[in-house]
C-alpha positions as CSV (number, residue, x, y, z in Angstrom):
1,M,-2.2,-22.5,-4.4
2,V,-1.1,-19.0,-3.7
3,E,-1.3,-16.4,-6.5
4,T,1.9,-14.5,-7.1
5,P,2.5,-11.3,-9.1
6,T,3.1,-11.8,-12.8
7,S,4.2,-9.7,-15.8
8,Y,0.6,-8.5,-15.7
9,T,1.4,-6.6,-12.5
10,A,4.9,-5.4,-13.6
11,N,3.8,-1.8,-13.6
12,H,1.9,-2.1,-10.3
13,V,3.0,-0.6,-7.0
14,G,1.8,-0.7,-3.4
15,P,2.4,-2.0,0.1
16,V,2.8,-5.4,1.7
17,L,0.7,-5.3,4.9
18,V,0.7,-7.5,7.9
19,S,-2.8,-9.0,8.1
20,G,-5.2,-7.8,10.7
21,P,-8.0,-5.2,11.3
22,V,-5.7,-2.2,10.6
23,A,-4.5,-3.7,7.4
24,D,-8.2,-4.4,6.4
25,A,-9.0,-0.7,6.9
26,V,-6.0,0.4,4.9
27,I,-6.9,-2.0,2.1
28,A,-10.5,-0.8,2.1
29,A,-9.3,2.8,1.9
30,I,-6.9,1.9,-1.0
31,K,-9.9,0.2,-2.8
32,Q,-12.0,3.3,-2.2
33,L,-9.3,5.7,-3.6
34,N,-7.8,3.7,-6.5
35,D,-9.0,1.7,-9.5
36,D,-7.9,-1.8,-10.5
37,V,-6.6,-2.9,-7.1
38,V,-5.1,-6.4,-7.1
39,L,-4.7,-8.3,-3.8
40,F,-2.5,-11.3,-3.1
41,D,-3.5,-12.7,0.3
42,H,-0.8,-14.9,1.8
43,G,-2.5,-15.4,5.1
44,S,-0.1,-13.5,7.4
45,Y,0.4,-10.7,4.9
46,V,-1.4,-9.1,1.9
47,R,0.4,-7.7,-1.1
48,V,-1.6,-4.7,-2.5
49,L,-0.9,-3.7,-6.0
50,V,-2.3,-0.8,-8.2
51,P,-1.2,0.2,-11.7
52,W,1.2,3.1,-11.8
53,R,0.2,4.9,-8.6
54,C,-1.4,3.8,-5.3
55,R,-2.5,6.3,-2.8
56,V,-4.1,6.1,0.7
57,T,-5.3,8.9,2.9
58,R,-5.4,9.1,6.7
59,E,-9.0,10.3,6.5
60,A,-10.1,7.3,4.4
61,V,-8.4,4.8,6.7
62,E,-10.0,6.4,9.7
63,Q,-13.4,6.1,8.1
64,H,-12.9,2.4,7.6
65,L,-11.1,1.8,10.9
66,G,-13.5,3.8,13.1
67,R,-10.7,5.5,15.1
68,S,-7.8,7.7,14.6
69,F,-4.9,6.6,12.4
70,Q,-1.5,8.4,12.6
71,M,0.5,8.6,9.5
72,P,3.2,7.7,8.9
73,G,3.7,5.7,12.1
74,D,0.6,3.5,12.0
75,L,1.0,2.8,8.3
76,E,4.7,1.9,8.6
77,G,4.0,-0.2,11.6
78,I,2.0,-2.7,9.5
79,M,3.9,-2.3,6.2
80,S,6.6,-4.9,6.0
81,A,7.6,-4.0,2.5
82,F,6.4,-2.2,-0.6
83,K,6.9,-1.9,-4.4
84,G,7.6,1.4,-6.0
85,T,8.7,4.8,-4.7
86,F,7.0,5.5,-1.4
87,N,6.2,9.0,-0.2
88,V,4.3,9.8,3.0
89,S,3.0,12.8,4.9
90,V,0.7,13.2,7.9
91,D,-2.3,13.1,5.6
92,E,-1.4,10.8,2.7
93,G,0.8,7.9,1.6
94,S,1.6,7.0,-2.0
95,W,3.6,4.5,-4.0
96,A,4.5,5.4,-7.6
97,F,6.1,3.5,-10.5
98,D,9.6,4.7,-11.3
99,S,9.3,6.6,-14.6
100,R,12.8,5.4,-15.5
101,G,11.4,1.9,-16.1
102,S,12.2,0.3,-12.7
103,S,9.5,-0.1,-10.2
104,G,11.8,-0.3,-7.2
105,T,11.3,-2.2,-4.0
106,G,11.6,-1.4,-0.4
107,S,11.4,-2.9,3.0
108,G,9.8,-0.1,5.0
109,C,12.1,2.7,4.0
110,A,10.2,5.9,3.1
111,Q,10.6,9.5,2.0
112,G,8.9,12.2,4.0
113,G,6.7,14.6,2.3
């Protein structure tokens, strides 16, 4: 049985990542930088959720990946969707809960930062 997000995760945000070694490094970096990370592993993709705000840095991903990681391109290349408002720069990506009460969803669209 596959776990799915519930009302418990209603205020959670984060990416949906295509499974693989790069996604594993991004997930490890997210776990390093955020508390209360929830994962829903669906085999070919992993939904990553964090309460209110999820952040990941290029530096943290590179530490786990063992090679350079270019943001936003490498992140967007494995992110098939996301929940929340997504902002990205060359050094950091973040997903935030919409303060107006709606978490928002996306399918790879981003705001530069």
